[in-house]
C-alpha positions in Angstrom: -9.6 -29.5 -26.6 -10.1 -26.0 -25.3 -13.0 -25.5 -23.0 -16.3 -24.5 -24.5 -17.2 -20.8 -24.4 -20.0 -19.9 -22.0 -23.3 -20.6 -23.9 -24.9 -17.5 -25.3 -28.5 -18.2 -26.1 -30.0 -15.8 -28.7 -33.7 -15.4 -27.9 -34.8 -13.2 -30.8 -35.4 -15.0 -34.1 -34.0 -14.0 -37.4 -36.8 -12.2 -39.4 -36.2 -12.7 -43.1 -39.5 -11.6 -44.5 -43.1 -12.7 -45.0 -44.9 -15.6 -46.6 -46.3 -14.1 -49.8 -48.6 -17.1 -50.4 -50.5 -16.7 -47.2 -53.0 -13.8 -47.4 -52.3 -12.9 -43.8 -48.6 -12.4 -44.7 -47.2 -14.0 -41.5 -43.6 -13.3 -40.7 -41.0 -15.9 -41.6 -38.3 -16.3 -39.0 -35.3 -18.6 -38.7 -33.9 -19.9 -35.4 -30.4 -18.6 -35.0 -29.2 -22.1 -34.0 -30.5 -23.5 -37.4 -27.9 -21.3 -39.1 -25.2 -23.5 -37.7 -26.3 -25.9 -40.4 -25.6 -23.0 -42.8 -27.7 -21.2 -45.4 -27.3 -20.9 -49.2 -29.0 -18.2 -51.3 -29.3 -18.9 -55.0 -30.7 -16.8 -57.9 -29.8 -15.2 -61.2 -28.5 -11.7 -61.4 -31.1 -9.2 -60.1 -33.1 -11.9 -58.1 -32.3 -10.3 -54.7 -30.0 -13.1 -53.3 -27.5 -10.5 -51.9 -30.4 -8.7 -50.3 -31.7 -11.7 -48.5 -28.2 -12.5 -47.2 -27.8 -8.9 -46.0 -31.1 -9.3 -44.2 -29.6 -12.3 -42.3 -26.5 -10.3 -41.5 -28.5 -7.3 -40.2 -30.6 -9.6 -38.0 -27.7 -11.5 -36.4 -25.8 -8.2 -35.8 -28.9 -6.7 -34.1 -28.8 -9.7 -31.8 -25.1 -9.2 -31.0 -23.3 -11.7 -33.4 -20.3 -10.4 -35.3 -19.9 -11.1 -39.0 -17.1 -11.5 -41.5 -18.4 -10.7 -45.0 -16.3 -11.4 -48.1 -17.4 -8.9 -50.8 -16.1 -9.5 -54.3 -17.8 -6.5 -56.0 -18.7 -3.8 -53.4 -22.3 -4.8 -52.8 -21.8 -5.5 -49.1 -19.9 -2.3 -48.3 -23.2 -0.4 -48.2 -24.0 -2.2 -44.9 -22.1 0.8 -43.5 -24.8 3.2 -44.8 -28.1 3.7 -43.0 -31.3 3.7 -45.0 -33.6 6.7 -45.1 -36.1 6.5 -42.2 -38.9 7.8 -44.4 -38.3 5.2 -47.0 -38.2 2.5 -44.4 -41.6 3.6 -43.0 -43.0 3.5 -46.5 -41.8 -0.1 -46.9 -43.3 -1.2 -43.7 -40.1 -1.2 -41.6 -40.1 0.4 -38.2 -37.3 3.0 -38.3 -36.6 2.2 -34.6 -35.4 -1.2 -35.7 -33.0 0.4 -38.2 -31.8 2.8 -35.5 -31.1 -0.2 -33.3 -29.0 -1.8 -36.0 -27.1 1.4 -36.5 -26.4 1.6 -32.7 -25.3 -2.0 -32.4 -23.3 -2.5 -35.7 -19.6 -1.5 -36.1 -19.3 -1.9 -39.8 -15.7 -1.7 -41.1 -14.5 -2.2 -44.7 -11.1 -3.9 -45.0 -9.2 -3.6 -48.3 -6.5 -6.3 -48.8 -3.2 -4.9 -50.1 -4.6 -1.3 -50.4 -5.4 1.7 -48.3 -8.8 2.5 -49.7 -10.5 1.2 -46.6 -8.6 -0.3 -43.6 -5.6 -2.0 -45.2 -5.2 -5.7 -44.5 -2.4 -8.1 -45.3 -2.1 -11.9 -45.2 1.2 -13.8 -44.9 0.6 -17.4 -46.1 2.5 -18.8 -43.1 -0.1 -19.0 -40.3 0.7 -20.2 -36.8 -0.1 -23.9 -36.3 1.9 -24.5 -33.2 -1.1 -24.4 -30.8 -3.3 -26.8 -32.7 -3.9 -30.4 -31.8 -1.6 -32.7 -33.8 -4.3 -34.1 -36.0 -5.5 -30.6 -36.9 -2.0 -29.4 -37.4 -1.5 -31.9 -40.1 -4.4 -30.4 -42.1 -3.3 -26.8 -41.3 0.3 -27.4 -42.6 -1.0 -29.0 -45.8 -3.3 -26.0 -46.3 -0.4 -23.6 -45.9 1.7 -25.6 -48.3 -1.1 -25.5 -50.9 -1.5 -21.8 -50.5 2.1 -21.1 -51.2 2.2 -23.4 -54.2 -0.9 -21.7 -55.6 0.7 -18.3 -55.1 3.7 -19.5 -57.2 1.3 -20.2 -60.1 1.1 -24.0 -60.0 -2.0 -26.0 -60.7 -2.6 -27.9 -57.4 -3.9 -30.9 -59.4 -0.9 -31.1 -61.7 2.1 -33.4 -61.0 4.4 -30.5 -60.3 1.9 -28.7 -58.2 1.0 -31.7 -56.0 4.7 -32.7 -55.8 5.6 -29.2 -54.6 2.8 -29.3 -52.1 4.3 -32.5 -50.7 7.8 -30.8 -50.6 6.6 -27.8 -48.7 4.3 -29.9 -46.4 7.3 -32.1 -45.5 9.6 -29.1 -44.9 7.0 -27.3 -42.7 6.2 -30.4 -40.7 9.9 -31.0 -40.0 10.3 -27.4 -38.9 7.3 -27.7 -36.6 8.5 -31.0 -35.1 11.8 -29.3 -34.4 10.2 -26.3 -32.7 11.4 -24.0 -35.5 8.2 -23.4 -37.4 8.7 -20.2 -39.5 6.9 -17.0 -38.4 6.4 -15.7 -41.9 7.1 -16.4 -45.6 10.5 -14.7 -45.5 11.8 -17.1 -42.8 10.4 -20.1 -44.7 12.0 -18.9 -48.0 15.4 -18.5 -46.3 15.2 -22.0 -44.9 14.3 -23.5 -48.3 17.1 -21.7 -50.0 19.6 -23.1 -47.5 18.5 -26.7 -47.8 21.2 -29.1 -49.1 22.7 -32.5 -48.4 20.5 -35.1 -46.8 17.6 -32.7 -46.3 17.5 -31.9 -50.0 17.6 -35.6 -50.8 14.7 -36.2 -48.5 12.6 -33.5 -50.3 13.7 -34.8 -53.7 11.6 -37.9 -53.0 8.5 -35.9 -53.8 9.8 -33.8 -56.8 12.8 -33.5 -59.0 15.6 -31.5 -57.2 15.9 -29.1 -60.2 12.2 -28.3 -60.1 12.5 -27.7 -56.3 15.3 -25.2 -57.0 13.3 -23.5 -59.6 10.3 -23.2 -57.3 12.5 -21.8 -54.5 13.7 -19.1 -56.9 10.1 -18.2 -57.6 9.5 -18.3 -53.9 12.2 -15.7 -53.3 10.5 -13.4 -55.8 7.1 -13.6 -54.2 8.0 -10.9 -51.6 9.4 -8.5 -54.2 7.5 -5.9 -56.2 3.8 -5.0 -56.0 2.8 -8.4 -54.6 4.6 -7.7 -51.4 1.7 -5.4 -50.5 -0.4 -8.5 -50.2 1.8 -9.7 -47.4 2.8 -6.5 -45.7 0.3 -3.6 -46.4 -1.7 -2.7 -43.3 -2.9 -4.8 -40.5 -2.1 -8.5 -40.3 -5.0 -10.8 -41.0 -6.4 -11.8 -37.6 -9.8 -13.3 -36.8 -10.1 -11.5 -33.4 -9.5 -8.3 -35.3 -12.2 -9.1 -37.8 -14.7 -10.1 -35.1 -13.9 -7.1 -32.9 -12.7 -9.2 -30.0 -9.8 -8.5 -27.6 -7.7 -5.4 -26.9 -6.1 -5.3 -30.3 -9.2 -5.0 -32.5 -10.2 -1.3 -32.0 -13.5 -2.6 -30.8 -16.3 -0.3 -29.9 -18.0 -1.2 -26.6 -21.5 -2.6 -27.0 -21.2 -3.0 -30.7 -20.9 -6.1 -32.9 -18.2 -5.9 -35.6 -19.2 -6.4 -39.2 -16.0 -6.8 -41.2 -16.6 -6.4 -44.9 -13.5 -7.6 -46.9 -13.6 -5.9 -50.2 -11.7 -8.1 -52.7 -11.6 -5.7 -55.7 -8.4 -4.2 -54.4 -6.6 -7.4 -55.4 -5.2 -7.6 -58.9 -6.0 -11.1 -60.0 -8.4 -14.0 -59.3 -5.4 -16.0 -58.0 -4.7 -13.3 -55.4 -8.3 -13.3 -54.3 -8.3 -17.1 -54.0 -5.2 -16.9 -51.9 -6.7 -14.3 -49.6 -9.9 -16.2 -49.1 -7.8 -19.3 -48.4 -5.7 -17.5 -45.8 -8.8 -16.1 -44.2 -10.6 -19.5 -44.0 -7.4 -21.2 -42.7 -7.2 -18.7 -39.9 -10.9 -18.8 -39.2 -10.7 -22.6 -38.9 -7.7 -22.4 -36.5 -9.5 -19.7 -34.5 -12.7 -21.8 -34.0 -10.7 -24.8 -32.9 -9.2 -22.7 -30.1 -12.6 -20.9 -29.4 -15.3 -23.6 -29.6 -18.9 -22.8 -28.7 -22.1 -24.9 -28.9 -24.1 -21.8 -29.7 -23.7 -19.4 -32.7 -20.8 -17.0 -32.0 -20.0 -15.6 -35.5 -21.2 -15.5 -39.1 -19.0 -16.1 -42.1 -20.5 -14.9 -45.4 -19.2 -15.0 -49.0 -21.4 -13.1 -51.4 -20.5 -14.9 -54.6 -18.9 -18.2 -53.7 -18.8 -20.0 -57.1 -15.3 -18.9 -58.2 -13.8 -20.1 -54.9 -15.3 -23.6 -54.7 -15.9 -24.7 -58.3 -16.9 -28.3 -59.2 -13.7 -29.3 -61.1 -10.9 -26.8 -60.7 -9.0 -26.7 -57.3 -8.2 -23.2 -56.3 -6.1 -22.7 -53.1 -9.2 -21.9 -51.0 -11.4 -24.9 -52.1 -10.0 -27.5 -49.6 -10.2 -25.0 -46.7 -13.8 -24.0 -47.6 -14.9 -27.6 -47.9 -13.5 -28.4 -44.5 -15.0 -25.3 -42.9 -18.5 -26.1 -44.2 -18.2 -29.6 -42.7 -16.8 -28.6 -39.3 -17.9 -25.0 -38.5 -21.3 -26.0 -37.0 -19.5 -27.9 -34.2 -17.7 -24.7 -33.1 -20.4 -22.1 -33.3 -19.6 -20.6 -36.7 -22.6 -20.0 -39.1 -21.8 -20.0 -42.8 -23.9 -18.0 -45.3 -23.2 -18.3 -49.1 -24.7 -16.9 -52.2 -24.2 -17.6 -55.9 -26.0 -16.8 -59.2 -24.5 -19.9 -60.8 -25.4 -23.1 -58.8 -23.9 -25.2 -61.7 -20.5 -23.6 -61.0 -20.4 -24.7 -57.3 -19.1 -28.1 -56.1 -22.2 -30.1 -55.2 -20.4 -31.8 -52.3 -20.0 -28.4 -50.6 -23.7 -27.5 -51.3 -24.8 -30.7 -49.6 -23.6 -29.2 -46.2 -26.2 -26.5 -46.2 -29.5 -26.9 -44.4 -31.5 -23.7 -45.2 -32.1 -22.7 -48.9 -33.4 -19.5 -50.3 -33.9 -20.1 -54.0 -34.7 -17.1 -56.2 -35.3 -16.9 -59.9 -33.3 -19.4 -61.9 -33.6 -19.6 -65.7 -30.9 -21.7 -67.2 -31.3 -25.5 -67.7 -27.9 -26.2 -66.0 -28.7 -24.3 -62.9 -32.2 -25.8 -62.6 -30.7 -29.3 -63.0 -28.1 -28.6 -60.3 -30.7 -27.4 -57.8 -33.4 -30.1 -58.4 -31.7 -33.0 -56.5 -31.4 -30.7 -53.4 -35.0 -29.6 -53.6 -36.1 -33.2 -54.1 -34.2 -34.3 -51.0 -35.7 -31.5 -48.9 -39.3 -31.5 -50.3 -39.8 -34.6 -52.4 -43.6 -34.2 -52.5 -43.6 -30.7 -54.1 -40.4 -30.8 -56.1 -42.1 -30.5 -59.5 -44.3 -27.6 -58.5 -41.3 -25.8 -56.9 -39.1 -26.2 -60.0 -41.9 -24.9 -62.2 -42.2 -21.7 -60.1 -38.5 -20.8 -60.1 -38.2 -19.1 -63.5 -41.2 -16.9 -62.8 -40.2 -15.4 -59.5 -39.7 -11.7 -59.2 -36.8 -9.8 -57.4 -37.1 -10.4 -53.7 -39.1 -13.6 -54.0 -37.6 -16.9 -52.9 -38.6 -20.5 -52.3 -37.5 -21.0 -48.7 -36.8 -24.6 -47.7 -35.5 -25.2 -44.1 -36.4 -28.5 -42.4 -34.8 -27.1 -39.2 -37.3 -24.3 -39.1 -40.4 -25.3 -41.1 -42.4 -28.4 -41.8 -43.3 -27.1 -45.2 -41.8 -25.1 -48.0 -42.6 -21.3 -47.9 -42.8 -18.6 -50.5 -40.6 -15.8 -49.1 -41.0 -12.1 -49.8 -37.8 -10.6 -48.4 -38.2 -7.8 -46.0 -36.7 -4.3 -46.8 -33.1 -3.7 -45.8 -32.3 -1.5 -42.8 -29.3 -0.2 -44.7 -28.8 1.1 -48.2 -28.4 -1.4 -51.0 -26.0 -0.1 -53.6 -22.6 -0.9 -55.0 -19.8 1.2 -53.6 -16.7 1.9 -55.7 -13.1 2.5 -54.6 -13.7 6.3 -54.2 -16.8 5.7 -52.1 -14.9 3.3 -49.8 -12.0 5.6 -49.5 -14.2 8.6 -48.4 -15.9 6.5 -45.8 -12.6 5.2 -44.5 -11.3 8.8 -44.1 -14.5 9.8 -42.2 -14.8 6.7 -40.0 -11.9 4.2 -39.8 -8.5 5.5 -40.7 -7.9 7.4 -37.4 -9.4 4.6 -35.3 -7.2 1.9 -36.7 -4.0 3.9 -37.3 -2.7 3.3 -33.7 -3.5 -0.4 -34.0 -1.5 -0.6 -37.2 1.4 1.4 -35.7 1.7 -1.2 -32.9 1.6 -4.1 -35.4 3.8 -2.7 -38.1 7.4 -3.5 -37.0 8.9 -2.4 -40.3 7.1 1.0 -39.9 8.8 1.5 -36.5 12.2 0.7 -38.1 11.6 3.2 -40.8 10.8 5.9 -38.2 14.0 5.1 -36.3 15.9 5.3 -39.6 14.5 8.8 -40.2 15.8 10.0 -36.8 19.3 8.7 -37.4 19.8 7.9 -41.1 22.2 5.0 -41.6 25.3 5.7 -43.6 25.9 3.4 -46.5 29.6 2.9 -45.7 28.9 1.6 -42.2 26.4 -1.1 -43.2 26.9 -4.7 -42.1 27.2 -7.4 -44.7 24.0 -8.9 -45.8 23.4 -12.6 -45.5 24.4 -14.5 -48.7 21.0 -16.2 -49.1 19.2 -13.0 -49.8 18.4 -12.3 -53.5 20.2 -9.7 -55.6 19.6 -8.3 -59.1 21.6 -6.3 -61.6 20.3 -2.8 -62.4 18.3 -2.2 -65.5 20.9 0.1 -66.9 24.0 2.0 -65.8 23.4 5.0 -63.5 24.0 8.3 -65.3 25.5 11.4 -63.6 22.8 14.1 -63.6 25.2 17.1 -63.6 25.7 17.3 -67.3 25.4 15.4 -70.6 29.1 14.8 -70.7 29.4 13.3 -67.2 30.5 9.6 -67.3 28.0 7.0 -66.3 28.7 5.0 -63.2 29.5 1.4 -63.8 27.2 -0.9 -61.9 28.8 -2.6 -59.0 29.5 -6.3 -59.1 26.8 -8.1 -57.1 28.0 -8.8 -53.6 26.4 -9.8 -50.3 26.7 -6.1 -49.3 24.2 -5.2 -52.0 21.7 -7.8 -50.9 18.7 -6.4 -49.0 19.4 -5.7 -45.4 17.6 -3.6 -42.8 19.4 -0.4 -43.6 18.9 -0.8 -47.3 15.3 -1.6 -46.8 14.9 1.5 -44.7 16.2 3.6 -47.7 13.8 1.7 -50.0 11.0 2.7 -47.7 11.9 6.4 -48.2 12.2 5.9 -52.0 8.8 4.3 -52.0 7.2 7.5 -50.8 7.5 9.1 -54.3 6.5 7.6 -57.7 10.1 8.4 -58.9 13.0 10.6 -57.9 16.3 11.9 -59.2 19.5 11.4 -57.1 19.2 15.1 -56.0 15.6 14.6 -54.9 16.5 11.4 -53.1 19.3 13.1 -51.2 16.7 15.5 -49.7 14.3 12.6 -49.0 17.0 10.4 -47.3 18.9 13.3 -45.6 22.2 12.3 -47.2 24.6 14.0 -49.6 24.0 13.7 -53.3 27.0 11.5 -53.7 25.8 9.2 -51.0 22.3 9.2 -52.6 23.8 8.0 -55.9 25.6 5.2 -54.1 22.5 4.1 -52.2 20.3 4.2 -55.3 22.8 2.1 -57.2 22.9 -0.5 -54.4 19.1 -0.5 -54.3 19.1 -1.3 -58.0 21.7 -4.0 -57.5 19.7 -5.6 -54.7 16.6 -5.7 -56.9 14.6 -3.3 -54.7 14.6 -0.4 -57.2 14.9 0.4 -60.9 15.9 3.3 -63.1 15.1 5.1 -66.3 16.3 8.2 -68.2 14.0 11.2 -68.5 15.8 13.5 -70.9 19.2 14.2 -69.3 18.1 13.0 -65.8 18.3 9.5 -64.4 15.3 8.7 -62.3 14.7 5.9 -59.8 11.7 4.2 -58.3 11.0 1.5 -55.7 9.4 -1.6 -57.2 7.4 -2.0 -54.0 5.2 0.9 -55.3 3.8 -1.3 -58.0 4.2 1.6 -60.5 5.9 2.0 -63.9 7.1 5.6 -64.0 9.4 4.6 -66.8 6.3 4.2 -69.0 4.6 7.3 -67.5 2.4 5.1 -65.3 3.0 6.7 -61.9 -0.3 5.8 -60.4 -2.8 2.8 -60.5 -4.2 2.3 -64.0 -7.8 1.6 -65.2 -8.0 -1.8 -66.9 -11.0 -3.6 -68.5 -11.5 -7.0 -66.9 -10.8 -9.8 -69.4 -13.8 -12.1 -70.0 -11.4 -14.8 -71.3 -9.1 -17.1 -69.3 -5.8 -18.5 -70.6 -7.6 -21.8 -71.2 -10.2 -19.9 -73.4 -7.3 -18.2 -75.3 -5.6 -21.5 -75.8 -8.7 -23.1 -77.2 -9.2 -20.2 -79.6 -5.5 -20.3 -80.6 -5.9 -24.0 -81.6 -8.8 -23.0 -83.8 -6.9 -20.2 -85.5 -3.9 -22.4 -86.4 -3.1 -22.4 -90.1 -3.2 -25.9 -91.9 -2.0 -27.0 -95.2 -4.5 -26.6 -98.0 -5.5 -29.9 -99.5 -2.7 -31.4 -97.3 -0.1 -29.9 -99.7 0.2 -26.1 -99.7 1.1 -23.9 -96.7 2.1 -24.8 -93.2 0.7 -26.8 -90.4 1.1 -24.6 -87.3 1.2 -25.4 -83.6 0.3 -23.0 -80.8 3.8 -22.3 -79.3 2.8 -20.0 -76.4 0.4 -17.3 -75.2 1.1 -13.9 -73.8 -1.5 -11.6 -72.3 -0.9 -7.9 -72.5 -2.8 -4.6 -72.1 -3.3 -2.2 -75.0 -3.8 1.5 -74.5 -7.0 3.2 -75.5 -7.9 6.8 -74.9 -11.2 7.5 -73.3 -12.6 10.9 -74.5 -15.5 12.3 -72.5 -17.8 14.7 -74.2 -21.1 16.5 -74.3 -23.2 16.5 -77.5 -26.4 17.9 -78.8 -28.5 15.4 -80.7 -31.7 15.6 -82.6 -34.6 14.2 -80.7 -36.9 11.7 -82.5 -40.6 12.4 -83.0 -41.6 9.5 -80.8 -39.4 10.7 -78.0 -40.9 14.1 -78.2 -44.4 12.6 -78.0 -43.7 10.1 -75.2 -42.0 12.8 -73.0 -44.3 15.7 -73.9 -41.1 17.6 -74.5 -41.0 19.1 -78.0 -37.5 20.6 -77.9 -35.6 19.8 -81.2 -32.3 19.0 -79.5 -31.2 17.4 -76.3 -27.7 17.4 -74.7 -26.0 14.1 -73.8 -22.9 13.4 -71.8 -21.0 10.3 -72.9 -17.5 9.0 -73.9 -15.9 7.1 -76.7 -12.5 5.3 -77.1 -9.7 6.1 -79.6 -6.6 4.2 -80.7 -3.6 6.0 -79.1 -1.6 6.5 -82.2 -3.8 6.5 -85.3 -6.8 8.0 -83.4 -9.4 5.7 -85.0 -12.5 5.0 -83.0 -12.5 1.7 -81.1 -15.8 0.0 -81.8 -17.1 -3.2 -80.2 -20.0 -5.6 -81.0 -20.4 -9.1 -79.5 -20.5 -10.7 -82.9 -17.6 -8.8 -84.5 -15.4 -8.1 -81.5 -13.2 -5.0 -81.5 -12.5 -3.0 -84.7 -11.1 0.4 -85.6 -13.2 2.9 -87.7 -12.7 6.5 -88.8 -16.3 7.7 -88.1 -18.6 4.8 -87.1 -21.7 6.9 -86.5 -23.4 10.3 -87.1 -23.3 11.1 -83.5 -20.4 10.3 -81.1 -23.0 9.2 -78.5 -24.2 6.4 -80.8 -20.8 4.8 -81.2 -20.9 1.2 -80.0 -18.2 0.3 -77.5 -17.6 -2.1 -74.7 -19.2 -0.1 -71.8 -21.5 -2.5 -70.0 -19.8 -5.5 -71.5 -17.1 -5.8 -68.8 -16.1 -4.1 -65.6 -13.2 -1.6 -65.0 -10.7 -2.1 -62.2 -8.0 0.1 -60.8 -4.8 -1.9 -60.4 -1.0 -1.4 -60.0 0.7 -1.4 -63.4 3.9 -3.2 -62.5 2.5 -6.8 -62.7 0.9 -6.1 -66.1 2.5 -6.4 -69.6 2.1 -3.4 -71.8 3.2 -2.3 -75.3 5.8 0.4 -74.5 5.6 1.8 -78.1 2.0 2.7 -77.6 2.7 4.6 -74.4 5.7 6.4 -75.7 4.1 7.3 -79.1 0.6 8.1 -78.1 -0.8 11.4 -79.4 -1.1 14.3 -77.0 -4.4 15.3 -75.4 -4.6 18.5 -77.4 -4.3 16.6 -80.7 -6.8 14.0 -79.5 -9.4 16.8 -78.7 -8.7 18.4 -82.1 -9.3 15.2 -84.1 -12.4 14.5 -82.1 -13.9 17.9 -82.9 -13.1 17.4 -86.6 -15.2 14.2 -86.7 -18.1 15.2 -84.5 -20.0 18.3 -83.5 -19.4 17.7 -79.8 -17.3 19.2 -77.0 -14.6 17.0 -75.6 -14.3 17.4 -71.8 -11.4 15.1 -70.9 -8.9 12.4 -72.1 -8.1 9.4 -70.0 -5.8 6.4 -70.4 -7.4 3.0 -70.1 -6.2 -0.5 -71.0 -7.8 -3.4 -72.9 -6.8 -7.0 -72.3 -5.3 -8.7 -75.5 -3.9 -12.2 -76.0 -0.9 -12.7 -78.3 -1.0 -16.2 -79.8 2.4 -17.3 -81.0 2.2 -19.9 -83.8 5.2 -21.9 -84.9 5.7 -24.4 -87.7 8.5 -26.6 -89.0 11.0 -25.1 -91.2 10.2 -21.5 -90.1 12.3 -19.6 -87.6 10.4 -17.5 -85.1 6.6 -17.4 -84.7 3.6 -15.8 -86.3 1.7 -13.7 -83.8 -2.1 -13.5 -83.9 -4.1 -11.1 -81.7 -7.4 -11.8 -80.1 -9.2 -9.4 -77.7 -9.9 -10.4 -74.2 -13.6 -9.5 -74.3 -15.0 -11.5 -77.2 -12.1 -13.7 -78.2 -12.3 -12.4 -81.8 -9.2 -11.8 -84.0 -8.0 -8.3 -83.5 -6.3 -6.0 -86.1 -4.6 -3.3 -84.0 
């Protein structure tokens, strides 16, 4: 085992607040060493659990400890913003302490697969070669599980567990032979080449045909928008996140606070994968860098989705092991959740300090009671009675490592601002603070970027390219390439797929140029790639054949785009789109689908249907922003002492893209379309506040192309809006609603009947 780090004793305690039950209001402090037994903050929404965790982060950073903070929603990004000194003084906080934190903290927001903050990527293949053999066994299994989860398999299913065994066996053999893959691409290449005795060996764990199918899916992982997850920005590295070493852009005398903002990832599966990759690397790092004293803090703000009691996401095994082992290596873990009932109780048992805020549901109270009873058996009933009545910032603090008795905590005021930052806020901060500092670091790490620069200086000619290796994937183009010179020019026939059209370094260099624009014509690409127009057409055709690019026709002109952009310019979606987050899972939709099946009346008439399959897609709605003058009620005039007859409101509504009916939502009735649902536009009920909106790349999503091609123009939308309301439209924006298509089949009927339900309420939808 590596030698222990030089002990670093942290003298100052961690001040979390005051004891509100004691009239003298003594300070409540935690010994830093006690946090090696981890801390859990619980409480319903608005209870202040994130604030108490941010207090712990601030205190540890003030004392020189770096922190890695996983931020699912943007609440932790504001650690980068200093609070107003006047407000701090009013709240009883010495502004000098806040100034000390600002001087010692190097807060950086990392954004996986996106350049909103500092871009961060994670290849699922992590280096295990330096680990002890017993630890390497675990690490290899973790890598195998991550890859299988990325492919969309349930890890608890027969196929999922069988495929984990296949990849585990393959990676172990490669490691034993000294040929462990450096990245996912190398592992994919090896798996595609497996045959003979090696294939028979792997077929012991899963049917050979299923292995072949999984390998095809594996080859597609690194194609399209998802490749950003593996290649965009700096490679995931714990020394980087902790600000250690020469390759971390560290600032002397400062402790790094790495906030990893997960909202830049498109799906929960990708978030689970990224957390799994992060935890796997943190575990390997701490084995190589052990310490008896606290040396780092690892914090997840809302941990429930990542370590649920029943389901097994890719990150659950890694988190469970980290919670058990981290204390031995100097890594403190801090977790928060508003739903204790949704967290695996075995994981919760590893935590020694508990801050329990307001809890109101019976399930959450029942989940917490055994823990409270084990820590404070004498006062358990009294504590449980207090929980529902606690106010924001009030917690029951139980920590046997720090206190003999349970305390009633009033959290201290934060040294930083506490607000939720959106993508635009983060991007602006990154431009001001981080992009320039980390650009040189990324340039040194990004090998593909250096190759692209070299290609710009001396553009490779297509006719001199070497043959690509036969194991690389290839695809046929979407449609033949049209000559742009005239309507009568013959279309080029697509080349037969050959090894020459498979991706190689030169072709990928051209794809990097193509990816700089949402889409281009052949003439535009000729200028971009510094080749003749004829060469440009040939290169673009080969990019399509290799599966790196696609094409569509815009009037007379054939246009091309790189699928690595994650865009859909063929549908007019040449930038990230705004989508409402579905409140239903596929399992929810399946359950509803079974309830909506038709059955024979009296066992004689009609059909008995079965749910054949489910498809999720996004339907277009048009958001119309407006200002409107409305009549003020008598009671509002009296209560505000403002007797003006009218007041002007700014709001927005949603319209169907083709029939321009208003999209109305109620929890009981779901989504429906109406001509004029209210007297004032500002009183139309819609789904604002019901769900969140995310910006995401459109390529992985399924759309209804007819809606996009046939949507009414903005001028018509504004005109129709004015006809229905006395309001002034300000803008029209495209947004997308999640919808589930339930395909029902029955005997004796060809095809399927399609029923729609919306992804917000699960109610039947007539669109």
